[in-house]
KOLKOLNU-440705 format. One line per 10 residues: number of its first residue (from 1); their letters; for each residue x, y, z of N, C-alpha, C. Coordinates in Angstrom, 1 decimal, decimal comma. Example, Ala and Ser with C-alpha at 12.3 -4.5 7.8 and 13.67 -1.06 7.14 Angstrom:
<pts>
1	as	13,2/-5,7/7,8/12,3/-4,5/7,8/13,2/-3,3/7,8; 12,8/-2,2/7,1/13,7/-1,1/7,1/12,9/0,0/7,9
</pts>
This chain:
<pts>
1	maslnqvltf	43,6/106,0/-196,0/42,9/104,5/-195,5/41,6/105,1/-194,6; 40,5/104,0/-194,6/39,2/104,1/-194,1/39,3/104,1/-192,7; 38,5/104,8/-192,2/38,6/104,8/-190,4/37,8/103,5/-190,2; 37,8/103,2/-188,9/37,1/102,1/-188,6/35,4/102,3/-188,8; 35,1/103,9/-188,3/33,9/104,4/-188,6/33,2/104,1/-190,0; 34,2/104,2/-190,8/33,6/104,4/-192,2/33,6/102,9/-192,6; 34,4/102,1/-192,1/34,2/100,3/-192,5/32,9/100,2/-191,8; 32,7/100,6/-190,5/31,5/100,0/-189,9/30,3/100,2/-190,5; 30,2/101,9/-191,0/29,1/102,2/-191,8/28,9/101,5/-192,9; 30,0/101,2/-193,8/29,9/100,5/-195,2/29,2/99,3/-195,1
11	lgvvvsikci	29,5/98,6/-193,8/29,0/97,0/-193,7/27,6/97,4/-193,4; 27,4/98,4/-192,3/25,9/98,6/-191,9/25,0/98,8/-193,2; 25,4/99,6/-194,0/24,7/99,9/-195,2/24,5/98,7/-196,1; 25,4/97,6/-196,2/25,4/96,2/-197,3/24,5/95,5/-196,2; 24,7/95,3/-195,2/23,6/94,3/-194,2/22,1/95,1/-194,4; 22,0/96,2/-194,6/20,8/96,7/-194,3/20,0/96,7/-195,7; 21,0/96,8/-196,8/20,6/96,4/-198,4/20,0/95,0/-198,5; 20,9/94,3/-197,9/20,6/92,7/-198,0/19,2/92,2/-197,2; 19,2/93,2/-195,8/17,7/92,7/-195,2/16,7/93,1/-195,9; 16,7/94,7/-196,7/15,5/95,0/-197,1/15,4/94,2/-198,7
21	ldlvsfisly	16,4/93,6/-199,4/16,1/93,0/-200,4/15,5/91,4/-200,1; 15,8/90,9/-198,8/15,3/89,7/-198,7/14,1/90,0/-197,9; 13,6/91,1/-197,5/12,1/91,2/-197,2/11,3/91,2/-198,4; 11,7/92,3/-199,2/11,1/92,4/-200,5/10,8/91,2/-201,1; 11,6/90,4/-201,3/11,7/89,1/-202,0/10,4/88,1/-201,2; 10,9/88,3/-199,9/9,8/87,3/-199,1/8,4/87,8/-199,3; 8,2/88,9/-199,2/6,9/89,6/-199,2/6,2/89,3/-200,7; 6,8/89,5/-201,8/6,7/89,3/-203,2/6,1/87,9/-203,4; 6,7/87,1/-202,7/6,4/85,3/-202,8/4,8/85,2/-202,7; 4,3/85,8/-201,6/3,2/85,5/-201,0/2,1/86,6/-201,6
31	crpsrlhqfl	2,6/87,4/-202,2/1,4/88,7/-202,8/1,4/88,3/-204,1; 2,3/88,0/-205,0/2,2/87,9/-206,5/1,1/86,9/-207,0; 0,4/86,9/-208,1/-0,8/86,1/-208,7/0,0/84,9/-209,0; -0,9/83,6/-209,1/-0,2/82,3/-209,4/0,3/82,4/-210,6; 1,4/81,9/-211,1/1,6/81,6/-212,3/1,5/80,2/-212,7; 0,7/79,6/-212,5/0,5/78,2/-212,5/0,1/78,2/-214,1; -0,8/79,1/-214,5/-0,8/79,0/-216,1/0,0/78,6/-217,0; 1,3/79,3/-216,8/2,4/78,6/-217,8/2,6/77,5/-217,9; 2,0/76,5/-217,0/2,3/75,0/-217,4/1,1/74,4/-218,1; 0,0/75,2/-218,1/-1,1/74,9/-218,9/-1,0/75,0/-220,5
41	hgsepyalit	0,0/74,5/-220,9/0,1/74,8/-222,4/0,0/73,5/-223,2; -0,4/73,5/-224,5/-0,7/72,2/-225,5/-2,1/71,8/-225,3; -2,7/70,9/-225,8/-4,2/70,8/-225,8/-4,4/70,0/-224,7; -3,9/69,2/-224,0/-4,1/68,2/-223,0/-3,0/68,2/-222,0; -2,9/69,3/-221,3/-1,5/69,1/-220,3/-2,0/68,0/-219,3; -0,9/67,3/-218,6/-0,9/66,6/-217,6/-0,1/67,0/-216,2; -0,3/66,6/-215,4/0,4/66,9/-213,9/0,7/65,5/-213,4; 1,6/64,9/-213,0/1,9/63,7/-212,4/2,3/63,7/-211,0; 1,5/63,2/-210,4/1,8/63,2/-208,8/2,0/61,9/-208,0; 3,1/61,9/-207,5/3,5/60,3/-206,8/2,9/60,4/-205,5
51	gasdgigkai	2,5/59,2/-205,2/2,1/59,2/-203,5/0,7/59,7/-203,6; 0,1/59,9/-204,5/-1,4/60,6/-204,6/-2,6/59,9/-204,1; -2,5/58,6/-203,5/-3,6/58,2/-202,8/-4,1/58,6/-201,7; -3,7/59,2/-201,0/-4,3/60,3/-199,8/-3,2/61,3/-199,3; -3,5/62,1/-198,5/-2,7/63,1/-197,7/-2,4/64,2/-198,6; -1,3/64,6/-198,6/-0,8/65,9/-199,4/-0,7/65,6/-200,9; -0,5/64,4/-201,3/-0,1/64,4/-202,5/-1,6/64,2/-203,3; -2,6/63,7/-202,8/-4,2/63,5/-203,1/-4,4/65,1/-203,3; -4,2/66,0/-202,2/-4,8/67,0/-202,2/-4,1/67,9/-203,0; -2,9/67,8/-203,5/-2,2/68,7/-204,6/-3,0/68,0/-205,8
61	akelysrgfn	-2,8/66,9/-206,2/-3,6/66,2/-207,3/-5,1/66,8/-207,3; -5,7/67,0/-206,5/-7,1/67,4/-206,6/-7,1/68,8/-206,6; -6,2/69,6/-206,3/-6,2/71,0/-206,5/-5,8/71,5/-208,1; -4,7/70,4/-208,7/-4,3/70,8/-209,9/-5,5/70,3/-210,9; -6,2/69,2/-210,6/-7,3/68,7/-211,5/-8,5/69,7/-211,6; -8,6/70,4/-210,2/-9,8/71,5/-210,4/-9,4/72,9/-211,2; -8,1/73,1/-211,4/-7,7/74,2/-212,2/-7,0/73,7/-213,6; -7,6/72,6/-214,1/-7,5/72,2/-215,6/-6,6/71,4/-216,0; -5,8/70,6/-215,0/-4,8/69,8/-215,3/-5,6/68,4/-215,5; -5,1/67,4/-216,5/-5,3/66,2/-216,4/-4,3/65,6/-215,7
71	vilhgrneqk	-4,7/64,7/-214,7/-3,5/64,1/-213,7/-3,3/62,5/-214,1; -2,2/62,1/-213,6/-1,5/60,7/-213,5/-1,4/60,7/-211,7; -2,3/59,8/-211,4/-2,0/59,3/-210,0/-0,9/58,2/-209,9; 0,1/58,4/-209,0/0,6/57,2/-208,5/0,5/56,6/-207,1; 0,7/55,5/-207,2/0,3/54,9/-205,5/0,8/53,5/-205,8; 1,0/52,9/-204,6/1,2/51,4/-204,4/-0,1/50,6/-204,5; -1,4/51,1/-203,9/-2,4/50,4/-203,4/-3,6/51,0/-204,5; -3,9/49,6/-205,7/-4,7/50,1/-206,9/-6,0/50,4/-206,4; -6,5/49,8/-205,3/-7,9/50,3/-205,0/-8,1/51,3/-204,3; -7,2/52,1/-203,7/-7,2/53,4/-203,3/-7,0/54,6/-204,4
81	lqaveaefrk	-6,1/54,0/-205,3/-6,1/55,0/-206,5/-7,7/54,9/-207,2; -8,3/53,7/-207,3/-9,3/53,6/-208,2/-10,4/54,4/-207,5; -10,5/54,2/-205,8/-11,2/55,4/-205,4/-11,3/57,0/-205,5; -9,9/56,9/-205,5/-9,6/58,6/-205,6/-9,9/58,7/-207,1; -9,6/58,0/-208,0/-10,1/58,4/-209,4/-11,3/58,7/-209,5; -12,3/57,5/-209,0/-13,9/57,5/-208,8/-14,1/59,4/-208,5; -13,7/59,3/-207,1/-13,8/60,8/-206,6/-13,8/62,3/-207,5; -12,6/62,0/-208,1/-12,1/63,2/-208,9/-12,9/63,1/-210,3; -13,3/61,9/-210,7/-14,3/61,9/-211,9/-15,9/62,7/-211,8; -16,1/62,5/-210,4/-17,4/63,1/-209,9/-17,4/64,6/-210,2
91	ggskavklwv	-16,3/65,1/-209,9/-16,1/66,8/-209,9/-15,6/67,2/-211,1; -15,1/66,6/-212,2/-14,6/67,5/-213,3/-14,7/66,3/-214,4; -14,3/66,7/-215,5/-14,3/66,1/-216,9/-12,8/66,0/-217,5; -11,8/66,1/-216,7/-10,3/65,9/-217,3/-10,4/64,6/-216,9; -9,0/64,2/-217,9/-8,6/62,7/-217,7/-7,8/62,6/-216,3; -8,3/61,2/-215,9/-7,3/60,5/-214,4/-7,0/59,3/-215,5; -5,4/59,0/-215,1/-4,8/57,9/-215,3/-4,3/57,6/-214,1; -3,8/56,3/-213,7/-3,5/55,6/-212,7/-1,8/54,7/-213,1; -1,0/55,2/-212,0/0,3/54,4/-212,2/0,5/53,6/-210,8; 0,4/52,0/-210,8/0,4/51,5/-209,6/2,0/50,8/-209,6
101	adatspevdf	2,5/51,6/-208,7/4,2/50,7/-208,5/4,7/51,4/-206,9; 5,1/50,1/-206,7/5,8/50,3/-205,0/7,1/51,0/-204,9; 6,9/51,9/-204,0/8,2/52,9/-204,4/9,4/52,5/-203,5; 9,1/51,5/-202,8/10,1/50,7/-202,0/11,1/49,6/-202,8; 10,5/49,4/-203,9/11,0/48,6/-204,6/11,9/48,8/-205,4; 13,3/48,0/-205,7/14,3/48,4/-206,7/13,7/47,8/-207,9; 12,6/47,1/-208,1/12,2/46,7/-209,5/11,2/47,4/-210,1; 11,0/48,6/-210,0/10,1/49,2/-210,6/10,5/49,4/-212,0; 9,9/49,2/-213,0/10,0/49,3/-214,4/10,0/51,1/-214,8; 10,4/51,9/-214,6/10,6/53,2/-215,0/10,2/53,2/-216,6
111	dkaikqwkdl	11,2/52,5/-217,2/10,8/52,9/-218,8/9,6/52,3/-219,2; 8,8/51,1/-218,8/7,7/51,0/-219,1/6,7/51,8/-218,8; 7,1/52,3/-217,7/6,0/53,3/-217,4/6,0/54,8/-218,3; 7,0/55,2/-218,7/7,3/56,4/-219,8/6,8/56,1/-221,1; 7,0/54,7/-221,2/6,4/54,4/-222,7/4,9/54,5/-222,7; 4,4/54,1/-221,4/2,6/54,1/-221,7/2,1/55,7/-221,8; 3,1/56,4/-221,4/2,5/58,0/-221,6/3,4/58,5/-222,7; 3,7/58,0/-223,6/4,1/58,6/-224,7/3,4/59,4/-225,4; 2,1/59,4/-225,8/1,3/60,3/-226,2/0,8/61,6/-225,3; 1,1/61,6/-224,1/0,6/62,6/-223,1/1,5/63,7/-223,0
121	hitlvihnvg	1,2/64,9/-223,0/1,9/66,0/-222,8/1,8/66,4/-221,2; 3,2/65,8/-220,7/3,3/66,2/-219,1/4,3/67,4/-219,1; 3,7/68,3/-218,1/4,3/69,3/-217,9/4,5/70,0/-216,5; 4,0/69,0/-215,6/4,5/69,0/-214,3/4,7/67,5/-213,6; 5,5/67,7/-212,7/5,9/66,4/-212,2/5,9/66,7/-210,4; 5,0/66,2/-209,5/5,3/66,4/-208,2/5,9/65,2/-207,5; 7,2/65,5/-207,3/7,6/64,0/-206,5/7,3/64,1/-204,9; 6,1/63,5/-204,7/5,7/63,8/-203,4/5,6/62,4/-202,5; 5,9/61,1/-203,3/5,9/60,0/-202,5/7,1/60,4/-201,2; 6,7/59,5/-200,1/7,8/59,7/-199,1/7,2/59,4/-197,5
131	sarpksgryv	7,6/58,5/-196,8/7,4/58,7/-195,4/8,8/57,8/-194,7; 8,4/57,3/-193,7/9,2/56,4/-192,8/8,3/55,2/-192,4; 7,5/55,1/-193,1/6,5/53,9/-192,8/6,9/52,7/-193,2; 7,2/51,8/-192,6/7,6/50,3/-193,2/6,5/49,8/-193,9; 6,3/48,9/-194,7/5,2/48,3/-195,4/4,6/47,3/-194,6; 5,3/46,7/-193,7/4,8/45,8/-192,5/3,9/46,8/-191,5; 3,9/47,9/-191,5/3,2/48,7/-190,6/3,5/48,4/-189,4; 4,7/47,6/-189,2/5,3/47,7/-187,6/6,6/48,5/-187,3; 6,5/48,9/-186,1/7,7/49,9/-185,7/8,3/49,2/-184,5; 9,7/49,5/-184,3/10,5/49,3/-183,3/10,9/50,5/-182,5
141	atyipkrphp	10,4/50,7/-181,5/10,3/52,0/-180,7/10,9/51,7/-179,3; 12,0/52,5/-178,9/12,5/52,3/-177,4/11,7/52,6/-176,4; 10,9/53,6/-176,5/10,2/54,0/-175,5/8,6/54,4/-175,9; 8,3/54,1/-177,0/7,0/54,7/-177,2/6,2/53,4/-177,2; 5,3/53,1/-176,3/4,4/52,0/-176,1/3,6/52,0/-177,3; 2,7/52,9/-177,8/1,9/52,6/-179,0/2,4/53,2/-180,2; 1,5/53,0/-181,2/2,1/53,3/-182,9/2,4/54,9/-182,4; 3,5/55,2/-183,0/4,2/56,4/-183,1/3,6/57,1/-184,7; 4,3/58,3/-184,6/4,2/59,0/-185,9/4,6/58,2/-187,1; 4,0/58,3/-188,3/4,7/57,5/-189,3/6,0/58,0/-189,7
151	hvlcdrldsi	6,8/59,1/-189,4/7,8/59,6/-189,9/8,7/59,1/-188,9; 8,3/58,4/-187,5/9,3/58,0/-186,6/9,2/56,4/-186,8; 10,3/55,8/-187,1/10,9/54,4/-187,0/11,2/53,7/-185,8; 12,0/54,5/-185,0/12,3/54,4/-183,7/13,1/55,4/-183,1; 13,7/55,3/-181,8/14,5/56,1/-181,4/15,8/56,1/-181,8; 16,4/54,8/-182,0/17,8/55,2/-182,3/17,9/54,3/-183,7; 19,0/54,8/-184,6/19,3/54,3/-185,8/19,6/52,7/-185,6; 20,4/52,3/-184,7/20,7/50,9/-184,7/19,4/50,0/-184,4; 18,5/50,6/-183,9/17,2/49,8/-183,5/16,6/49,5/-184,8; 16,9/50,2/-186,3/15,7/50,0/-187,2/16,5/48,8/-188,0
161	sekelmddiy	15,8/47,8/-188,4/16,3/46,7/-189,1/16,8/47,3/-190,4; 17,7/46,8/-191,3/18,3/46,7/-192,3/17,2/47,1/-193,7; 16,2/45,9/-193,3/15,0/46,0/-194,5/14,2/47,5/-194,5; 13,9/47,9/-193,4/13,1/49,1/-192,8/13,8/50,2/-193,7; 15,3/50,5/-193,1/16,3/51,5/-193,8/16,3/51,2/-195,2; 16,3/50,4/-195,9/16,3/50,3/-197,2/14,9/50,8/-197,9; 13,7/50,2/-197,2/12,6/50,6/-197,8/12,4/52,2/-197,9; 13,1/52,8/-196,6/12,9/53,9/-196,3/13,7/55,0/-197,5; 14,8/54,4/-197,7/15,8/55,1/-198,7/15,1/55,0/-200,2; 14,7/53,9/-200,3/14,1/53,8/-201,9/13,1/54,7/-202,0
171	rnslfpffft	12,1/54,6/-200,8/11,1/55,4/-201,0/11,1/56,9/-200,9; 12,0/57,4/-200,3/12,3/58,7/-200,0/13,3/59,3/-200,9; 14,2/58,5/-201,4/15,4/59,1/-202,3/15,7/58,4/-203,4; 15,5/57,0/-203,5/16,0/56,5/-204,6/15,0/56,3/-206,0; 13,7/56,2/-205,3/12,3/56,3/-206,2/12,4/57,4/-207,3; 12,5/58,6/-206,1/12,3/59,8/-207,0/13,7/60,1/-207,9; 14,7/59,5/-207,6/15,8/59,8/-208,3/16,1/59,1/-209,6; 15,5/57,8/-209,7/15,6/57,3/-210,8/14,4/57,4/-211,5; 13,1/58,1/-210,9/12,1/58,5/-211,8/12,5/59,6/-212,7; 13,1/60,6/-212,1/13,8/61,8/-212,5/14,5/61,5/-213,9
181	railpklrqa	15,3/60,6/-213,5/16,2/60,1/-214,7/15,4/59,6/-215,9; 14,6/58,8/-215,6/13,5/58,1/-216,8/12,5/59,4/-217,4; 12,3/60,5/-216,6/11,1/61,2/-217,2/11,5/62,7/-217,6; 12,8/62,6/-217,4/13,6/64,0/-217,6/13,6/64,3/-219,3; 14,0/63,2/-220,2/13,7/63,2/-221,7/12,4/63,5/-221,8; 11,4/62,8/-221,4/9,9/63,4/-221,6/9,7/64,8/-221,5; 9,8/65,1/-220,5/9,4/66,4/-220,0/10,3/67,8/-221,0; 11,5/67,4/-221,4/12,0/68,2/-222,4/11,5/68,2/-223,6; 10,5/67,4/-224,0/9,8/67,3/-225,3/8,4/68,1/-225,0; 7,9/68,6/-223,9/7,0/69,4/-223,9/7,1/70,6/-224,7
191	sgpaemlyig	5,9/71,2/-224,9/5,9/72,3/-225,9/6,2/73,7/-225,3; 6,3/73,7/-224,0/6,5/74,9/-223,3/7,1/74,6/-221,9; 7,1/75,4/-220,9/7,8/75,0/-219,5/7,3/73,9/-219,0; 8,2/73,2/-218,2/8,0/71,9/-217,4/8,8/72,1/-216,1; 8,0/71,6/-214,9/8,5/71,6/-213,8/8,5/70,5/-212,9; 9,5/70,1/-212,0/9,5/69,1/-211,2/9,6/69,8/-209,9; 8,8/69,5/-208,9/8,6/69,8/-207,4/9,0/68,5/-206,7; 9,9/68,6/-205,9/10,3/67,6/-204,7/9,8/68,0/-203,3; 9,1/67,3/-202,9/8,5/67,6/-201,5/9,1/67,2/-200,5; 9,9/68,2/-199,7/10,8/67,8/-198,5/10,2/68,1/-197,3
201	slagerpmph	11,0/68,4/-196,3/10,5/68,6/-194,9/11,9/69,6/-194,4; 11,4/70,2/-193,0/12,3/70,8/-192,5/13,0/69,9/-191,7; 12,7/68,5/-191,4/13,8/67,8/-191,0/14,7/67,5/-192,0; 14,8/68,0/-193,3/15,9/67,7/-193,9/16,7/69,0/-194,1; 16,5/69,9/-193,4/17,3/71,2/-193,2/18,0/71,4/-192,1; 17,4/70,8/-191,2/18,7/70,6/-189,7/18,1/69,3/-189,2; 19,2/69,0/-188,0/19,3/67,5/-187,5/17,7/68,0/-186,4; 16,9/66,6/-186,5/16,0/66,8/-185,5/16,1/65,4/-185,0; 15,9/65,2/-183,5/15,9/63,9/-182,8/14,5/63,0/-183,2; 14,8/61,6/-183,7/13,7/60,6/-183,9/13,3/60,6/-185,4
211	ltpygatksf	14,2/61,5/-186,0/14,0/61,6/-187,4/15,2/61,4/-188,5; 16,0/60,7/-187,9/17,3/60,5/-188,8/17,2/59,7/-189,6; 16,5/58,8/-190,4/16,6/58,4/-191,8/15,7/59,4/-192,4; 14,7/59,8/-192,0/13,7/60,5/-192,6/14,1/62,1/-193,1; 14,9/62,8/-192,3/15,8/63,9/-192,4/16,7/63,5/-193,5; 17,6/62,5/-193,3/18,7/62,4/-194,3/18,4/62,2/-195,9; 17,3/61,5/-196,0/16,4/61,5/-196,8/16,1/62,6/-197,8; 15,8/63,3/-197,1/14,7/64,4/-197,5/16,3/65,8/-197,8; 17,2/65,5/-196,9/18,1/66,3/-197,2/18,7/66,1/-198,4; 18,9/64,7/-198,9/19,3/64,2/-200,4/18,4/64,8/-201,4
221	lkqfsgsigl	17,0/64,9/-201,3/16,4/65,4/-202,5/16,4/67,0/-202,6; 16,9/67,6/-201,2/17,0/69,0/-201,5/18,3/69,2/-202,6; 19,4/68,4/-202,1/20,7/68,5/-202,8/20,6/68,0/-204,4; 19,7/67,0/-204,6/19,4/66,5/-205,8/18,7/67,5/-206,7; 17,4/68,0/-206,1/16,6/68,9/-206,9/17,7/70,2/-207,6; 18,3/70,6/-206,5/19,1/71,6/-206,9/20,4/71,6/-208,4; 20,8/70,3/-208,1/21,6/69,9/-208,9/21,1/69,7/-210,5; 19,9/68,8/-210,0/19,2/68,8/-211,5/18,9/69,9/-212,1; 18,6/71,1/-211,3/18,0/72,3/-211,8/19,0/73,3/-212,5; 20,3/73,1/-211,9/21,6/73,5/-212,6/22,0/73,0/-213,9
231	dersgipsnv	22,0/71,5/-214,1/22,5/70,7/-215,2/21,3/71,2/-216,3; 20,0/71,2/-215,7/19,2/71,7/-217,1/19,3/73,1/-217,4; 20,0/74,0/-216,8/20,2/75,6/-217,4/21,5/75,5/-217,9; 22,4/74,6/-217,5/23,9/74,7/-218,2/23,8/74,0/-219,6; 24,8/74,6/-220,4/25,2/74,0/-221,5/24,2/74,8/-222,6; 23,6/74,0/-223,3/22,2/74,4/-224,0/20,8/74,2/-223,0; 20,2/75,5/-222,6/19,4/75,2/-221,3/17,9/74,5/-222,1; 17,5/73,9/-221,0/16,2/73,1/-221,3/14,9/73,6/-220,5; 13,7/73,5/-221,1/12,6/74,1/-220,6/12,3/73,3/-219,3; 12,8/72,8/-218,4/12,7/72,0/-217,3/13,0/72,7/-216,1
241	stvyvnvgsv	12,6/72,9/-214,9/12,9/73,8/-214,0/12,9/72,9/-212,5; 13,6/72,8/-211,6/13,0/72,0/-210,3/13,2/73,1/-209,3; 12,1/72,6/-208,4/12,1/73,1/-207,1/12,1/72,1/-205,8; 12,7/72,7/-204,7/12,7/71,7/-203,5/11,5/72,6/-202,7; 10,6/72,1/-202,2/9,5/72,2/-201,2/9,9/72,0/-199,9; 9,8/73,2/-199,3/10,2/72,6/-197,5/8,8/72,5/-196,9; 8,7/71,4/-196,2/7,1/71,4/-195,7/7,5/71,5/-194,1; 6,4/71,9/-193,5/6,3/71,8/-192,0/5,3/70,9/-191,7; 4,7/71,2/-190,5/3,6/70,3/-190,1/2,3/70,3/-190,7; 1,8/69,1/-191,2/0,5/69,3/-191,9/-0,6/68,2/-191,8
251	vsnshkiean	-1,7/68,4/-191,7/-2,6/67,4/-191,2/-3,1/66,5/-192,2; -2,6/65,2/-192,0/-3,0/64,1/-193,0/-3,4/63,0/-192,5; -3,8/62,0/-193,1/-3,8/60,7/-193,0/-2,8/60,0/-191,9; -1,7/60,1/-192,3/-0,6/60,1/-191,5/0,1/61,0/-190,5; -0,6/61,7/-190,2/-0,1/63,0/-189,2/-1,2/63,4/-188,8; -2,0/62,6/-187,6/-3,5/63,0/-187,4/-3,1/63,9/-185,9; -3,0/65,0/-186,2/-3,2/65,8/-185,1/-4,5/67,3/-185,6; -4,5/68,0/-184,6/-5,6/69,1/-184,7/-5,2/70,0/-185,8; -5,9/70,4/-186,7/-5,7/71,5/-187,6/-5,6/72,9/-186,7; -4,3/73,6/-187,0/-4,5/75,1/-186,4/-3,5/75,8/-187,6
261	lfspsseiya	-3,5/77,0/-186,9/-2,7/77,8/-188,0/-1,5/77,4/-188,7; -0,3/76,7/-187,9/0,9/76,3/-188,3/0,7/75,0/-188,7; -0,2/74,0/-188,5/-0,6/72,9/-189,0/-1,9/72,8/-189,7; -1,7/73,2/-190,9/-3,0/72,9/-191,8/-3,5/72,3/-192,1; -4,9/72,0/-192,9/-5,0/70,6/-193,4/-4,4/70,2/-194,7; -4,4/69,2/-195,1/-3,8/69,0/-196,6/-4,2/69,7/-197,7; -5,5/70,0/-197,6/-6,2/70,7/-198,8/-5,6/72,1/-198,6; -5,7/73,0/-197,5/-5,3/74,2/-197,4/-3,8/74,4/-197,9; -3,0/73,3/-197,4/-1,6/73,5/-197,7/-1,6/73,4/-199,4; -2,2/72,3/-199,9/-2,0/71,8/-201,3/-2,5/73,3/-202,0
271	kslvdkigcg	-3,5/73,9/-201,7/-4,0/75,2/-202,4/-2,7/76,3/-202,1; -2,0/76,5/-201,0/-0,9/77,3/-201,2/0,3/76,6/-202,0; 0,6/75,4/-201,9/1,8/75,0/-203,0/1,4/75,4/-204,3; 0,2/75,1/-204,9/-0,1/75,1/-206,3/0,0/76,6/-206,7; -0,4/77,6/-205,9/-0,9/78,8/-206,2/1,1/79,1/-206,5; 1,9/78,6/-205,9/3,3/79,1/-205,8/4,2/78,2/-207,0; 3,4/77,2/-207,6/4,2/76,6/-208,7/4,3/77,6/-209,6; 5,6/77,8/-210,3/6,1/78,6/-211,1/6,7/79,8/-210,7; 7,1/80,1/-209,5/7,6/81,3/-209,1/8,9/81,6/-209,0; 9,6/80,3/-209,5/11,0/80,6/-210,0/11,9/80,5/-208,9
281	rkvlvpylph	11,5/79,9/-207,8/12,3/79,9/-206,7/13,0/78,4/-206,6; 14,3/78,2/-206,5/14,9/76,9/-206,1/14,5/76,2/-205,1; 14,1/76,7/-204,0/13,9/76,2/-202,7/12,5/77,2/-202,3; 11,6/76,5/-201,9/10,1/77,3/-201,9/9,4/76,4/-200,5; 9,2/77,7/-199,6/8,3/77,4/-198,4/7,1/78,0/-198,9; 5,8/77,0/-199,6/4,8/77,8/-200,2/3,8/78,3/-199,1; 3,7/77,7/-197,7/2,8/78,1/-196,9/3,6/78,8/-195,7; 2,8/80,5/-195,9/3,2/81,7/-195,1/3,6/81,2/-193,7; 2,5/80,7/-192,7/3,0/80,7/-191,5/4,2/79,4/-191,2; 4,2/78,7/-192,1/5,4/77,7/-192,1/7,0/78,5/-192,2
291	alqfwptnvi	6,8/79,6/-193,5/7,8/80,3/-193,6/8,1/81,2/-191,9; 7,3/81,7/-191,9/7,5/82,3/-190,3/8,0/81,7/-189,2; 7,6/80,3/-189,3/8,3/79,3/-188,1/9,7/79,1/-188,6; 9,8/78,8/-189,9/11,6/78,4/-190,3/12,4/79,6/-190,0; 11,9/80,9/-190,4/12,7/82,2/-190,3/13,7/82,0/-189,1; 13,4/81,7/-188,0/14,1/82,0/-186,6/15,7/80,8/-186,5; 15,2/79,8/-187,6/16,2/78,7/-187,6/17,5/79,2/-188,3; 17,5/80,4/-189,3/18,9/81,3/-189,8/19,5/82,2/-188,6; 18,6/82,4/-187,6/19,2/83,5/-186,8/19,8/83,3/-185,5; 19,0/82,3/-184,8/19,0/82,3/-183,5/20,2/81,1/-183,3
301	pewmldrfvk	21,1/81,3/-182,3/22,3/80,4/-181,9/22,0/78,7/-182,1; 22,9/78,0/-182,4/22,4/76,7/-182,9/22,0/75,7/-181,2; 23,0/76,2/-180,4/22,5/75,4/-179,1/20,8/75,7/-178,6; 20,7/77,1/-178,8/19,3/77,3/-178,6/18,3/76,6/-179,3; 18,9/76,7/-180,7/17,9/75,8/-181,8/17,5/74,7/-181,3; 18,9/73,8/-181,1/18,7/72,2/-180,7/17,7/72,1/-179,6; 18,1/73,0/-178,7/17,0/73,0/-177,3/15,7/73,0/-177,8; 15,4/74,0/-178,8/13,8/74,3/-179,2/13,4/73,1/-179,6; 14,1/72,8/-180,7/13,8/71,5/-181,6/13,4/70,3/-180,7; 14,2/69,7/-179,9/14,2/69,0/-179,0/12,8/68,6/-178,1
311	qameeemklw	12,6/70,0/-177,9/11,4/70,6/-176,8/10,0/70,4/-177,9; 10,1/70,9/-179,0/9,1/70,5/-180,1/8,8/69,3/-180,4; 9,8/68,5/-180,5/9,9/67,2/-180,9/9,0/66,3/-179,7; 9,5/66,4/-178,6/8,9/65,9/-177,4/7,2/66,2/-177,3; 7,1/67,2/-177,6/5,6/67,7/-177,5/4,9/67,0/-178,9; 5,6/66,8/-179,9/4,9/66,2/-180,8/4,7/64,8/-180,9; 5,6/64,1/-180,1/5,6/62,7/-179,8/4,4/62,4/-178,6; 4,0/63,4/-177,9/3,0/63,3/-176,6/1,9/63,0/-177,8; 1,7/63,9/-178,7/0,6/63,7/-179,5/0,2/62,4/-180,2; 1,7/61,8/-180,7/1,4/60,6/-181,3/1,3/59,5/-180,4
321	kkd	1,7/59,7/-179,4/1,4/58,4/-178,2/-0,3/58,4/-177,8; -0,9/59,7/-178,2/-2,4/59,6/-178,0/-3,0/59,0/-179,0; -2,7/59,0/-180,2/-3,1/58,6/-181,5/-3,2/56,9/-181,2
</pts>
């Protein structure tokens, strides 16, 4: 029978090997060259980006456009989309198409949208649309006298109107859910690999104060992305892969803070994300400083993490109140 020292030694070796493998995997993600080229197949490959009228979505679309993709830009404001289209056309010769649809509406006709793209070769879909901003632009806040951060509807769940909650659920969860259902057959027709990326949030990884609806809908996206990916690999494997993208703080029109190492501009973040497309990860943190921020959440005690998150959110809200 093995002695206690032998058992402990064996466990130590196993843990050490796992730590080494995790470290190698972590380093390789940020050192390997981009594999985006594998989705640039066919004569005219298209990338479709939802929520592309500003912020991260627009920056991702612009980065993909600059790297040779034709793009389909989604948004609910046609004038803003047309302005983005004009901006893109000044800097390149690839095609730009628009899809105007309100992500909070259960009346979106996804089948009609797919039919209008029947002749397009779509190889990438970025499910970026999402926030907690009500369509009216109004907020119900229990202690924030000025306009809060767009991801904050209010302090308590029961202070949010049912209409605002349903808008949030449709925008963040049900719109990408039903859109995925509609576009999957189209992606399977691609002549090579196709990928769908779901833009998530650290708020979907662990509970955070003031972000209850937002965090819950992003957690839904993570589970959905993983399940769809497994479905596509089961039975007769398809060419479609899925990735859940874990996002930290990023400066944008809806998150107006001063840019720093851990809160990059939308453009810097988009470049990091596009560089990692095709990396083979099911869950991805594309921006290295965010990955370094997220790492302690897996190792420190939960009570300590809850206290840290609460303090961090209070600091964030001080910035939001100044906006």
